[in-house]
Backbone as JSON Lines, residues from 0, in Angstrom:
{"i":0,"aa":"M","n":[7.71,86.59,267.45],"ca":[7.61,86.69,265.99],"c":[7.96,85.38,265.31]}
{"i":1,"aa":"T","n":[8.95,84.66,265.88],"ca":[9.37,83.4,265.26],"c":[8.22,82.4,265.23]}
{"i":2,"aa":"K","n":[7.48,82.28,266.32],"ca":[6.36,81.34,266.34],"c":[5.28,81.74,265.35]}
{"i":3,"aa":"E","n":[5.11,83.05,265.13],"ca":[4.14,83.51,264.14],"c":[4.56,83.07,262.74]}
{"i":4,"aa":"I","n":[5.87,83.09,262.49],"ca":[6.37,82.65,261.18],"c":[6.15,81.15,261.02]}
{"i":5,"aa":"Y","n":[6.47,80.38,262.05],"ca":[6.24,78.93,261.98],"c":[4.75,78.63,261.78]}
{"i":6,"aa":"S","n":[3.9,79.38,262.46],"ca":[2.46,79.18,262.33],"c":[2.0,79.49,260.91]}
{"i":7,"aa":"K","n":[2.53,80.55,260.33],"ca":[2.17,80.91,258.97],"c":[2.61,79.82,257.99]}
{"i":8,"aa":"I","n":[3.82,79.3,258.19],"ca":[4.31,78.23,257.32],"c":[3.45,76.99,257.48]}
{"i":9,"aa":"E","n":[3.11,76.65,258.72],"ca":[2.26,75.48,258.95],"c":[0.91,75.63,258.26]}
{"i":10,"aa":"D","n":[0.31,76.82,258.37],"ca":[-0.99,77.05,257.75],"c":[-0.95,76.8,256.25]}
{"i":11,"aa":"I","n":[0.19,77.13,255.64],"ca":[0.32,76.94,254.19],"c":[0.59,75.48,253.84]}
{"i":12,"aa":"I","n":[1.56,74.88,254.53],"ca":[2.01,73.55,254.1],"c":[1.0,72.46,254.41]}
{"i":13,"aa":"V","n":[0.14,72.67,255.41],"ca":[-0.85,71.62,255.69],"c":[-1.86,71.49,254.55]}
{"i":14,"aa":"T","n":[-1.92,72.51,253.7],"ca":[-2.84,72.45,252.56],"c":[-2.19,71.81,251.33]}
{"i":15,"aa":"L","n":[-0.88,71.56,251.39],"ca":[-0.16,71.03,250.24],"c":[-0.2,69.51,250.23]}
{"i":16,"aa":"K","n":[-0.09,68.96,249.04],"ca":[-0.18,67.52,248.85],"c":[1.05,66.81,249.41]}
{"i":17,"aa":"R","n":[0.82,65.68,250.08],"ca":[1.91,64.84,250.56],"c":[2.27,63.82,249.48]}
{"i":18,"aa":"P","n":[3.46,63.26,249.48],"ca":[4.58,63.63,250.36],"c":[5.12,65.01,250.02]}
{"i":19,"aa":"L","n":[5.64,65.69,251.03],"ca":[6.0,67.1,250.93],"c":[7.46,67.31,251.32]}
{"i":20,"aa":"V","n":[8.2,68.03,250.48],"ca":[9.59,68.36,250.77],"c":[9.73,69.88,250.85]}
{"i":21,"aa":"I","n":[10.22,70.37,251.99],"ca":[10.45,71.8,252.2],"c":[11.95,72.05,252.16]}
{"i":22,"aa":"G","n":[12.39,72.99,251.35],"ca":[13.79,73.39,251.3],"c":[14.01,74.65,252.12]}
{"i":23,"aa":"I","n":[15.0,74.63,253.0],"ca":[15.35,75.77,253.85],"c":[16.77,76.19,253.48]}
{"i":24,"aa":"N","n":[16.88,77.35,252.87],"ca":[18.11,77.77,252.2],"c":[18.56,79.13,252.73]}
{"i":25,"aa":"G","n":[19.81,79.45,252.48],"ca":[20.38,80.72,252.86],"c":[21.89,80.62,252.84]}
{"i":26,"aa":"A","n":[22.55,81.72,253.1],"ca":[24.01,81.75,253.09],"c":[24.56,81.03,254.31]}
{"i":27,"aa":"Y","n":[25.88,80.86,254.32],"ca":[26.55,80.34,255.52],"c":[26.25,81.26,256.69]}
{"i":28,"aa":"T","n":[25.99,80.68,257.84],"ca":[25.68,81.35,259.11],"c":[24.33,82.06,259.11]}
{"i":29,"aa":"S","n":[23.48,81.81,258.11],"ca":[22.19,82.52,258.05],"c":[21.18,81.98,259.06]}
{"i":30,"aa":"G","n":[21.48,80.86,259.7],"ca":[20.59,80.32,260.72],"c":[19.71,79.19,260.23]}
{"i":31,"aa":"K","n":[20.1,78.56,259.14],"ca":[19.28,77.51,258.52],"c":[19.03,76.33,259.45]}
{"i":32,"aa":"T","n":[20.09,75.84,260.08],"ca":[19.96,74.65,260.91],"c":[19.08,74.92,262.13]}
{"i":33,"aa":"V","n":[19.31,76.03,262.79],"ca":[18.5,76.38,263.96],"c":[17.04,76.57,263.54]}
{"i":34,"aa":"F","n":[16.83,77.31,262.46],"ca":[15.46,77.55,261.99],"c":[14.78,76.23,261.63]}
{"i":35,"aa":"A","n":[15.49,75.36,260.92],"ca":[14.91,74.08,260.5],"c":[14.58,73.21,261.7]}
{"i":36,"aa":"N","n":[15.49,73.14,262.68],"ca":[15.23,72.33,263.87],"c":[14.05,72.86,264.67]}
{"i":37,"aa":"N","n":[13.95,74.17,264.78],"ca":[12.82,74.76,265.51],"c":[11.51,74.56,264.76]}
{"i":38,"aa":"L","n":[11.55,74.67,263.43],"ca":[10.35,74.41,262.64],"c":[9.93,72.95,262.76]}
{"i":39,"aa":"K","n":[10.91,72.07,262.74],"ca":[10.61,70.64,262.92],"c":[9.9,70.4,264.23]}
{"i":40,"aa":"Q","n":[10.42,70.98,265.32],"ca":[9.81,70.79,266.63],"c":[8.4,71.38,266.66]}
{"i":41,"aa":"Y","n":[8.23,72.55,266.05],"ca":[6.92,73.19,266.01],"c":[5.91,72.3,265.29]}
{"i":42,"aa":"L","n":[6.29,71.73,264.16],"ca":[5.4,70.87,263.39],"c":[5.09,69.58,264.15]}
{"i":43,"aa":"Q","n":[6.12,69.03,264.8],"ca":[5.9,67.82,265.59],"c":[4.95,68.08,266.75]}
{"i":44,"aa":"D","n":[5.08,69.25,267.37],"ca":[4.18,69.6,268.47],"c":[2.74,69.73,267.98]}
{"i":45,"aa":"S","n":[2.58,69.98,266.68],"ca":[1.24,70.06,266.07],"c":[0.75,68.69,265.6]}
{"i":46,"aa":"G","n":[1.54,67.65,265.88],"ca":[1.14,66.3,265.52],"c":[1.53,65.85,264.13]}
{"i":47,"aa":"L","n":[2.44,66.59,263.49],"ca":[2.86,66.26,262.14],"c":[4.17,65.47,262.15]}
{"i":48,"aa":"K","n":[4.26,64.47,261.32],"ca":[5.49,63.68,261.21],"c":[6.5,64.41,260.33]}
{"i":49,"aa":"T","n":[7.75,64.48,260.78],"ca":[8.78,65.17,260.02],"c":[10.02,64.3,259.87]}
{"i":50,"aa":"Q","n":[10.82,64.63,258.86],"ca":[12.13,64.02,258.67],"c":[13.1,65.11,258.26]}
{"i":51,"aa":"M","n":[14.17,65.29,259.04],"ca":[15.18,66.29,258.74],"c":[16.26,65.69,257.84]}
{"i":52,"aa":"I","n":[16.69,66.47,256.84],"ca":[17.85,66.11,256.02],"c":[18.78,67.31,256.0]}
{"i":53,"aa":"H","n":[20.04,67.09,256.36],"ca":[21.06,68.14,256.31],"c":[21.9,67.94,255.04]}
{"i":54,"aa":"Y","n":[21.92,68.95,254.2],"ca":[22.66,68.83,252.94],"c":[24.15,68.63,253.2]}
{"i":55,"aa":"D","n":[24.66,69.11,254.32],"ca":[26.07,68.9,254.65],"c":[26.42,67.41,254.73]}
{"i":56,"aa":"D","n":[25.44,66.55,255.01],"ca":[25.69,65.11,255.05],"c":[25.93,64.54,253.65]}
{"i":57,"aa":"F","n":[25.65,65.35,252.63],"ca":[25.81,64.89,251.26],"c":[26.89,65.68,250.53]}
{"i":58,"aa":"H","n":[27.89,66.11,251.29],"ca":[29.13,66.62,250.71],"c":[29.86,65.48,249.99]}
{"i":59,"aa":"H","n":[30.6,65.84,248.96],"ca":[31.7,64.97,248.57],"c":[32.78,65.1,249.65]}
{"i":60,"aa":"P","n":[33.46,64.02,249.99],"ca":[34.61,64.18,250.89],"c":[35.58,65.22,250.32]}
{"i":61,"aa":"F","n":[36.0,66.18,251.14],"ca":[36.85,67.25,250.64],"c":[38.13,66.7,250.01]}
{"i":62,"aa":"S","n":[38.6,65.56,250.5],"ca":[39.84,65.0,249.97],"c":[39.7,64.55,248.51]}
{"i":63,"aa":"T","n":[38.46,64.38,248.05],"ca":[38.25,63.92,246.67],"c":[37.99,65.07,245.7]}
{"i":64,"aa":"I","n":[37.86,66.3,246.21],"ca":[37.57,67.44,245.34],"c":[38.86,67.94,244.72]}
{"i":65,"aa":"E","n":[38.83,68.06,243.4],"ca":[40.0,68.58,242.68],"c":[39.97,70.11,242.75]}
{"i":66,"aa":"W","n":[40.88,70.67,243.54],"ca":[40.95,72.12,243.67],"c":[41.95,72.75,242.71]}
{"i":67,"aa":"S","n":[42.98,72.01,242.34],"ca":[44.12,72.62,241.66],"c":[43.82,73.04,240.23]}
{"i":68,"aa":"D","n":[42.83,72.37,239.59],"ca":[42.6,72.66,238.18],"c":[41.53,73.73,237.97]}
{"i":69,"aa":"D","n":[41.14,74.43,239.01],"ca":[40.06,75.38,238.89],"c":[40.2,76.41,240.0]}
{"i":70,"aa":"T","n":[39.43,77.48,239.91],"ca":[39.43,78.43,241.0],"c":[38.73,77.82,242.21]}
{"i":71,"aa":"E","n":[39.03,78.32,243.38],"ca":[38.41,77.81,244.6],"c":[36.9,77.98,244.55]}
{"i":72,"aa":"I","n":[36.44,79.11,244.02],"ca":[35.0,79.37,243.95],"c":[34.33,78.35,243.04]}
{"i":73,"aa":"N","n":[34.88,78.14,241.84],"ca":[34.28,77.19,240.9],"c":[34.3,75.78,241.45]}
{"i":74,"aa":"A","n":[35.41,75.4,242.05],"ca":[35.54,74.03,242.57],"c":[34.51,73.78,243.65]}
{"i":75,"aa":"F","n":[34.37,74.72,244.57],"ca":[33.4,74.51,245.65],"c":[31.97,74.56,245.11]}
{"i":76,"aa":"Y","n":[31.7,75.52,244.25],"ca":[30.35,75.69,243.72],"c":[29.9,74.46,242.95]}
{"i":77,"aa":"N","n":[30.8,73.89,242.18],"ca":[30.43,72.78,241.28],"c":[30.62,71.4,241.89]}
{"i":78,"aa":"R","n":[31.53,71.26,242.87],"ca":[31.9,69.9,243.26],"c":[31.93,69.62,244.75]}
{"i":79,"aa":"A","n":[31.6,70.6,245.58],"ca":[31.65,70.35,247.03],"c":[30.57,69.37,247.47]}
{"i":80,"aa":"F","n":[29.38,69.49,246.87],"ca":[28.25,68.65,247.28],"c":[27.99,67.56,246.27]}
{"i":81,"aa":"N","n":[27.26,66.54,246.72],"ca":[26.91,65.4,245.88],"c":[25.38,65.29,245.78]}
{"i":82,"aa":"P","n":[24.74,66.22,245.04],"ca":[23.28,66.19,244.96],"c":[22.74,64.93,244.3]}
{"i":83,"aa":"D","n":[23.52,64.34,243.4],"ca":[23.05,63.12,242.73],"c":[22.85,61.99,243.74]}
{"i":84,"aa":"K","n":[23.71,61.91,244.73],"ca":[23.56,60.88,245.77],"c":[22.27,61.12,246.56]}
{"i":85,"aa":"L","n":[22.0,62.36,246.9],"ca":[20.79,62.68,247.64],"c":[19.55,62.33,246.82]}
{"i":86,"aa":"V","n":[19.57,62.65,245.54],"ca":[18.44,62.34,244.67],"c":[18.26,60.84,244.53]}
{"i":87,"aa":"Q","n":[19.34,60.14,244.23],"ca":[19.24,58.7,243.97],"c":[18.9,57.89,245.22]}
{"i":88,"aa":"E","n":[19.44,58.31,246.36],"ca":[19.23,57.56,247.59],"c":[17.88,57.87,248.24]}
{"i":89,"aa":"I","n":[17.42,59.12,248.12],"ca":[16.24,59.53,248.87],"c":[15.13,60.1,247.99]}
{"i":90,"aa":"F","n":[15.38,61.19,247.29],"ca":[14.28,61.91,246.66],"c":[13.62,61.15,245.52]}
{"i":91,"aa":"A","n":[14.4,60.53,244.64],"ca":[13.79,59.83,243.52],"c":[12.92,58.65,243.98]}
{"i":92,"aa":"P","n":[13.43,57.76,244.85],"ca":[12.56,56.67,245.31],"c":[11.41,57.16,246.19]}
{"i":93,"aa":"F","n":[11.65,58.21,246.98],"ca":[10.6,58.77,247.81],"c":[9.46,59.31,246.97]}
{"i":94,"aa":"K","n":[9.8,60.09,245.93],"ca":[8.76,60.67,245.08],"c":[8.06,59.59,244.26]}
{"i":95,"aa":"K","n":[8.76,58.55,243.88],"ca":[8.17,57.49,243.06],"c":[7.28,56.57,243.9]}
{"i":96,"aa":"Q","n":[7.76,56.18,245.08],"ca":[7.07,55.19,245.9],"c":[6.17,55.8,246.97]}
{"i":97,"aa":"G","n":[6.48,57.04,247.36],"ca":[5.74,57.66,248.46],"c":[6.28,57.31,249.82]}
{"i":98,"aa":"Y","n":[7.37,56.52,249.86],"ca":[7.95,56.16,251.15],"c":[9.38,55.67,250.94]}
{"i":99,"aa":"I","n":[10.18,55.77,251.99],"ca":[11.45,55.05,252.1],"c":[11.69,54.78,253.57]}
{"i":100,"aa":"N","n":[12.39,53.7,253.87],"ca":[12.8,53.37,255.24],"c":[14.13,52.66,255.12]}
{"i":101,"aa":"K","n":[15.22,53.43,255.27],"ca":[16.52,52.86,254.95],"c":[17.63,53.64,255.64]}
{"i":102,"aa":"D","n":[18.8,52.99,255.74],"ca":[20.02,53.64,256.17],"c":[20.77,54.15,254.94]}
{"i":103,"aa":"V","n":[21.4,55.32,255.09],"ca":[22.19,55.89,254.01],"c":[23.55,56.26,254.58]}
{"i":104,"aa":"A","n":[24.6,55.86,253.88],"ca":[25.97,56.22,254.28],"c":[26.24,57.66,253.84]}
{"i":105,"aa":"C","n":[26.35,58.55,254.81],"ca":[26.63,59.96,254.54],"c":[28.09,60.26,254.87]}
{"i":106,"aa":"V","n":[28.55,61.41,254.4],"ca":[29.96,61.73,254.61],"c":[30.18,62.26,256.03]}
{"i":107,"aa":"D","n":[31.24,61.82,256.63],"ca":[31.72,62.39,257.88],"c":[32.76,63.44,257.54]}
{"i":108,"aa":"L","n":[32.46,64.7,257.8],"ca":[33.34,65.78,257.35],"c":[34.67,65.78,258.09]}
{"i":109,"aa":"G","n":[34.72,65.12,259.24],"ca":[35.99,65.04,259.96],"c":[36.95,64.07,259.3]}
{"i":110,"aa":"S","n":[36.46,62.86,258.99],"ca":[37.32,61.84,258.39],"c":[37.35,61.9,256.87]}
{"i":111,"aa":"G","n":[36.3,62.53,256.29],"ca":[36.23,62.57,254.83],"c":[35.78,61.27,254.21]}
{"i":112,"aa":"Q","n":[35.15,60.4,255.0],"ca":[34.7,59.1,254.5],"c":[33.19,58.97,254.67]}
{"i":113,"aa":"Y","n":[32.6,58.04,253.89],"ca":[31.17,57.8,253.99],"c":[30.89,56.82,255.15]}
{"i":114,"aa":"T","n":[31.14,57.31,256.35],"ca":[30.98,56.47,257.55],"c":[29.89,56.99,258.48]}
{"i":115,"aa":"N","n":[29.23,58.06,258.1],"ca":[28.19,58.67,258.92],"c":[26.84,58.07,258.49]}
{"i":116,"aa":"I","n":[26.39,57.04,259.18],"ca":[25.17,56.32,258.78],"c":[23.95,57.03,259.35]}
{"i":117,"aa":"K","n":[23.05,57.45,258.47],"ca":[21.82,58.11,258.87],"c":[20.63,57.27,258.43]}
{"i":118,"aa":"H","n":[19.6,57.23,259.29],"ca":[18.38,56.49,258.95],"c":[17.29,57.46,258.53]}
{"i":119,"aa":"F","n":[16.61,57.14,257.44],"ca":[15.54,57.98,256.92],"c":[14.26,57.16,256.85]}
{"i":120,"aa":"D","n":[13.24,57.68,257.52],"ca":[11.92,57.02,257.57],"c":[10.9,58.03,257.07]}
{"i":121,"aa":"I","n":[10.49,57.87,255.82],"ca":[9.61,58.84,255.17],"c":[8.45,58.09,254.54]}
{"i":122,"aa":"D","n":[7.23,58.53,254.87],"ca":[6.07,57.96,254.2],"c":[5.21,59.09,253.65]}
{"i":123,"aa":"D","n":[4.0,58.73,253.14],"ca":[3.21,59.74,252.46],"c":[2.54,60.74,253.39]}
{"i":124,"aa":"N","n":[2.8,60.63,254.7],"ca":[2.32,61.63,255.65],"c":[3.44,62.5,256.21]}
{"i":125,"aa":"T","n":[4.66,62.26,255.72],"ca":[5.83,62.94,256.29],"c":[6.06,64.29,255.63]}
{"i":126,"aa":"I","n":[6.47,65.25,256.44],"ca":[6.98,66.52,255.92],"c":[8.5,66.46,256.03]}
{"i":127,"aa":"V","n":[9.18,66.48,254.89],"ca":[10.64,66.42,254.85],"c":[11.2,67.83,254.86]}
{"i":128,"aa":"L","n":[12.14,68.09,255.76],"ca":[12.81,69.37,255.85],"c":[14.26,69.19,255.39]}
{"i":129,"aa":"L","n":[14.6,69.79,254.27],"ca":[15.98,69.76,253.75],"c":[16.59,71.14,253.96]}
{"i":130,"aa":"E","n":[17.69,71.19,254.73],"ca":[18.32,72.49,254.98],"c":[19.76,72.47,254.5]}
{"i":131,"aa":"G","n":[20.19,73.61,253.93],"ca":[21.57,73.72,253.5],"c":[21.77,74.88,252.54]}
{"i":132,"aa":"V","n":[23.02,75.08,252.17],"ca":[23.35,76.11,251.19],"c":[23.17,75.55,249.78]}
{"i":133,"aa":"L","n":[23.04,76.46,248.81],"ca":[23.05,76.12,247.38],"c":[21.98,75.1,247.0]}
{"i":134,"aa":"L","n":[20.84,75.14,247.65],"ca":[19.81,74.13,247.44],"c":[18.97,74.37,246.19]}
{"i":135,"aa":"F","n":[18.64,75.63,245.91],"ca":[17.61,75.91,244.91],"c":[18.22,75.94,243.5]}
{"i":136,"aa":"R","n":[18.81,74.83,243.12],"ca":[19.37,74.68,241.78],"c":[19.24,73.22,241.38]}
{"i":137,"aa":"S","n":[19.4,72.97,240.1],"ca":[19.28,71.6,239.59],"c":[20.39,70.72,240.18]}
{"i":138,"aa":"P","n":[20.07,69.46,240.51],"ca":[18.8,68.76,240.3],"c":[17.86,68.79,241.5]}
{"i":139,"aa":"L","n":[18.26,69.47,242.6],"ca":[17.46,69.39,243.83],"c":[16.17,70.19,243.74]}
{"i":140,"aa":"V","n":[16.21,71.35,243.08],"ca":[15.08,72.26,243.15],"c":[13.79,71.63,242.63]}
{"i":141,"aa":"Q","n":[13.89,70.7,241.7],"ca":[12.69,70.09,241.13],"c":[11.97,69.18,242.12]}
{"i":142,"aa":"Y","n":[12.66,68.81,243.21],"ca":[12.06,67.94,244.21],"c":[11.49,68.71,245.4]}
{"i":143,"aa":"L","n":[11.63,70.03,245.39],"ca":[11.18,70.85,246.51],"c":[9.77,71.38,246.25]}
{"i":144,"aa":"D","n":[8.89,71.14,247.21],"ca":[7.5,71.58,247.07],"c":[7.25,72.94,247.69]}
{"i":145,"aa":"Y","n":[8.11,73.35,248.61],"ca":[7.96,74.65,249.27],"c":[9.35,75.13,249.65]}
{"i":146,"aa":"K","n":[9.65,76.39,249.31],"ca":[11.02,76.9,249.46],"c":[11.05,78.09,250.42]}
{"i":147,"aa":"I","n":[11.93,77.98,251.42],"ca":[12.12,79.03,252.43],"c":[13.55,79.55,252.3]}
{"i":148,"aa":"Y","n":[13.7,80.88,252.24],"ca":[15.04,81.46,252.14],"c":[15.27,82.41,253.32]}
{"i":149,"aa":"L","n":[16.39,82.21,254.02],"ca":[16.79,83.08,255.13],"c":[17.84,84.05,254.6]}
{"i":150,"aa":"D","n":[17.52,85.32,254.65],"ca":[18.37,86.35,254.04],"c":[19.12,87.13,255.11]}
{"i":151,"aa":"I","n":[20.47,87.22,254.96],"ca":[21.28,88.07,255.83],"c":[22.33,88.78,254.97]}
{"i":152,"aa":"T","n":[22.88,89.85,255.49],"ca":[23.88,90.63,254.76],"c":[25.26,89.98,254.85]}
{"i":153,"aa":"D","n":[26.16,90.4,253.97],"ca":[27.54,89.91,254.04],"c":[28.19,90.28,255.37]}
{"i":154,"aa":"D","n":[27.93,91.48,255.85],"ca":[28.51,91.89,257.14],"c":[28.05,90.97,258.26]}
{"i":155,"aa":"E","n":[26.78,90.56,258.21],"ca":[26.27,89.67,259.25],"c":[26.86,88.27,259.11]}
{"i":156,"aa":"I","n":[27.07,87.81,257.86],"ca":[27.75,86.54,257.65],"c":[29.11,86.55,258.34]}
{"i":157,"aa":"L","n":[29.87,87.61,258.13],"ca":[31.21,87.71,258.7],"c":[31.16,87.82,260.22]}
{"i":158,"aa":"R","n":[30.22,88.6,260.74],"ca":[30.11,88.76,262.2],"c":[29.82,87.42,262.86]}
{"i":159,"aa":"R","n":[28.86,86.68,262.3],"ca":[28.51,85.38,262.89],"c":[29.63,84.36,262.68]}
{"i":160,"aa":"G","n":[30.28,84.43,261.51],"ca":[31.39,83.52,261.26],"c":[32.5,83.7,262.28]}
{"i":161,"aa":"R","n":[32.78,84.96,262.62],"ca":[33.82,85.22,263.61],"c":[33.42,84.69,264.98]}
{"i":162,"aa":"L","n":[32.15,84.89,265.36],"ca":[31.69,84.42,266.66],"c":[31.63,82.9,266.73]}
{"i":163,"aa":"R","n":[31.17,82.27,265.64],"ca":[30.93,80.83,265.66],"c":[32.17,80.01,265.35]}
{"i":164,"aa":"D","n":[32.93,80.41,264.34],"ca":[33.96,79.54,263.78],"c":[35.38,79.85,264.23]}
{"i":165,"aa":"V","n":[35.68,81.12,264.53],"ca":[37.05,81.45,264.95],"c":[37.45,80.71,266.22]}
{"i":166,"aa":"P","n":[36.57,80.61,267.24],"ca":[36.97,79.85,268.43],"c":[37.29,78.39,268.14]}
{"i":167,"aa":"K","n":[36.66,77.82,267.11],"ca":[36.88,76.4,266.79],"c":[38.05,76.2,265.82]}
{"i":168,"aa":"F","n":[38.17,77.1,264.84],"ca":[39.12,76.86,263.74],"c":[40.25,77.88,263.66]}
{"i":169,"aa":"G","n":[40.18,78.92,264.46],"ca":[41.22,79.93,264.42],"c":[40.89,81.05,263.44]}
{"i":170,"aa":"E","n":[41.68,82.12,263.51],"ca":[41.43,83.31,262.7],"c":[41.49,83.04,261.2]}
{"i":171,"aa":"A","n":[42.25,82.02,260.79],"ca":[42.41,81.73,259.36],"c":[41.1,81.37,258.68]}
{"i":172,"aa":"I","n":[40.11,80.92,259.46],"ca":[38.83,80.54,258.84],"c":[38.16,81.73,258.2]}
{"i":173,"aa":"M","n":[38.45,82.94,258.67],"ca":[37.82,84.13,258.1],"c":[38.27,84.35,256.66]}
{"i":174,"aa":"D","n":[39.48,83.88,256.32],"ca":[39.92,83.97,254.93],"c":[39.02,83.13,254.02]}
{"i":175,"aa":"K","n":[38.52,82.01,254.53],"ca":[37.63,81.16,253.74],"c":[36.29,81.85,253.47]}
{"i":176,"aa":"F","n":[35.84,82.61,254.45],"ca":[34.6,83.36,254.23],"c":[34.77,84.36,253.09]}
{"i":177,"aa":"L","n":[35.93,85.0,253.03],"ca":[36.17,86.02,252.01],"c":[36.52,85.44,250.65]}
{"i":178,"aa":"S","n":[37.23,84.31,250.65],"ca":[37.68,83.74,249.38],"c":[36.74,82.68,248.82]}
{"i":179,"aa":"R","n":[35.9,82.1,249.69],"ca":[35.05,80.98,249.25],"c":[33.58,81.21,249.55]}
{"i":180,"aa":"Y","n":[33.2,81.28,250.82],"ca":[31.78,81.2,251.18],"c":[30.95,82.36,250.65]}
{"i":181,"aa":"I","n":[31.43,83.59,250.84],"ca":[30.66,84.74,250.36],"c":[30.68,84.82,248.83]}
{"i":182,"aa":"P","n":[31.83,84.66,248.15],"ca":[31.8,84.68,246.68],"c":[30.95,83.57,246.07]}
{"i":183,"aa":"V","n":[30.97,82.38,246.68],"ca":[30.13,81.28,246.2],"c":[28.65,81.66,246.34]}
{"i":184,"aa":"Q","n":[28.29,82.27,247.45],"ca":[26.9,82.68,247.65],"c":[26.5,83.74,246.64]}
{"i":185,"aa":"H","n":[27.39,84.68,246.35],"ca":[27.09,85.71,245.35],"c":[26.86,85.08,243.97]}
{"i":186,"aa":"R","n":[27.67,84.12,243.62],"ca":[27.49,83.45,242.33],"c":[26.15,82.72,242.3]}
{"i":187,"aa":"Y","n":[25.84,82.04,243.38],"ca":[24.58,81.3,243.48],"c":[23.38,82.24,243.31]}
{"i":188,"aa":"I","n":[23.42,83.38,243.99],"ca":[22.32,84.35,243.88],"c":[22.21,84.86,242.46]}
{"i":189,"aa":"S","n":[23.35,85.14,241.83],"ca":[23.34,85.65,240.46],"c":[22.79,84.65,239.46]}
{"i":190,"aa":"E","n":[23.15,83.37,239.62],"ca":[22.78,82.37,238.63],"c":[21.43,81.71,238.89]}
{"i":191,"aa":"C","n":[21.04,81.6,240.15],"ca":[19.85,80.79,240.48],"c":[18.69,81.59,241.06]}
{"i":192,"aa":"N","n":[18.91,82.86,241.41],"ca":[17.85,83.72,241.93],"c":[17.06,83.06,243.07]}
{"i":193,"aa":"P","n":[17.72,82.56,244.1],"ca":[17.0,81.82,245.15],"c":[15.95,82.66,245.87]}
{"i":194,"aa":"I","n":[16.2,83.96,246.03],"ca":[15.22,84.8,246.72],"c":[13.95,84.92,245.89]}
{"i":195,"aa":"E","n":[14.13,85.15,244.59],"ca":[12.98,85.36,243.72],"c":[12.11,84.12,243.58]}
{"i":196,"aa":"I","n":[12.72,82.94,243.63],"ca":[11.93,81.72,243.42],"c":[11.43,81.11,244.72]}
{"i":197,"aa":"S","n":[11.75,81.73,245.86],"ca":[11.3,81.2,247.15],"c":[9.82,81.48,247.37]}
{"i":198,"aa":"D","n":[9.18,80.61,248.12],"ca":[7.79,80.82,248.5],"c":[7.67,81.8,249.66]}
{"i":199,"aa":"I","n":[8.7,81.84,250.5],"ca":[8.71,82.8,251.6],"c":[10.17,83.18,251.86]}
{"i":200,"aa":"V","n":[10.42,84.48,252.04],"ca":[11.76,84.99,252.34],"c":[11.71,85.63,253.73]}
{"i":201,"aa":"I","n":[12.69,85.29,254.54],"ca":[12.73,85.77,255.92],"c":[14.02,86.56,256.14]}
{"i":202,"aa":"D","n":[13.88,87.8,256.56],"ca":[15.03,88.61,256.97],"c":[15.47,88.1,258.33]}
{"i":203,"aa":"N","n":[16.63,87.42,258.36],"ca":[17.11,86.8,259.59],"c":[18.37,87.48,260.12]}
{"i":204,"aa":"N","n":[18.56,88.76,259.78],"ca":[19.72,89.48,260.29],"c":[19.68,89.59,261.8]}
{"i":205,"aa":"D","n":[18.49,89.7,262.37],"ca":[18.32,89.62,263.82],"c":[17.57,88.33,264.09]}
{"i":206,"aa":"Y","n":[18.29,87.27,264.46],"ca":[17.63,85.98,264.61],"c":[16.73,85.92,265.84]}
{"i":207,"aa":"H","n":[16.8,86.93,266.7],"ca":[15.85,87.02,267.8],"c":[14.5,87.58,267.33]}
{"i":208,"aa":"S","n":[14.52,88.26,266.19],"ca":[13.31,88.87,265.67],"c":[13.28,88.81,264.14]}
{"i":209,"aa":"P","n":[13.16,87.61,263.59],"ca":[13.1,87.47,262.13],"c":[11.83,88.08,261.57]}
{"i":210,"aa":"K","n":[11.9,88.52,260.33],"ca":[10.75,89.17,259.7],"c":[10.52,88.6,258.31]}
{"i":211,"aa":"I","n":[9.26,88.38,257.97],"ca":[8.91,87.95,256.62],"c":[9.05,89.15,255.69]}
{"i":212,"aa":"V","n":[9.73,88.93,254.57],"ca":[9.92,89.98,253.57],"c":[8.78,89.92,252.58]}
{"i":213,"aa":"D","n":[8.11,91.03,252.36],"ca":[7.0,91.07,251.4],"c":[7.54,90.89,249.97]}
């Protein structure tokens, strides 16, 4: 079923004007990175040039986020990411010129510094895949030509979070899912309607058998 979904997406996007930016969005643990990487490989196997962008590389360093003067939900929702850097470094010049070939200093989430150097090579034949949370809102949404949303339930978010993150970060990480990640996602859905504005919505509760939602 997954290859059928990739094939359907390919059939649509090959008809769209280049340069092309695809946004792959969903909640934490919804499978965005795996889906995006597999879609990238599928498109490359079809002879299409791709460039992956991970929105996590455009976090503000957590050490610079002011948490004390606001609720945790508001602080994360409004200030965790640096979309202006992504727009100024990549999307604005890419859309204006039709190409970029440059290194960009991205944040290293371990050190909290802009020491993670990524190279971006995008021309007018490239399909850009941007994956991450909270994508379909200003200022990023205006640069997206095709929007994919991976939908999972809160219970599935928690189940995957426990399997994926507890072994690495300990049981305390589950408190972050309850106090930050899920409430932030609920606010995002309420304010930005990402499902309604998506070009394709995929039920990814069973990532072995994802389904397109009519």
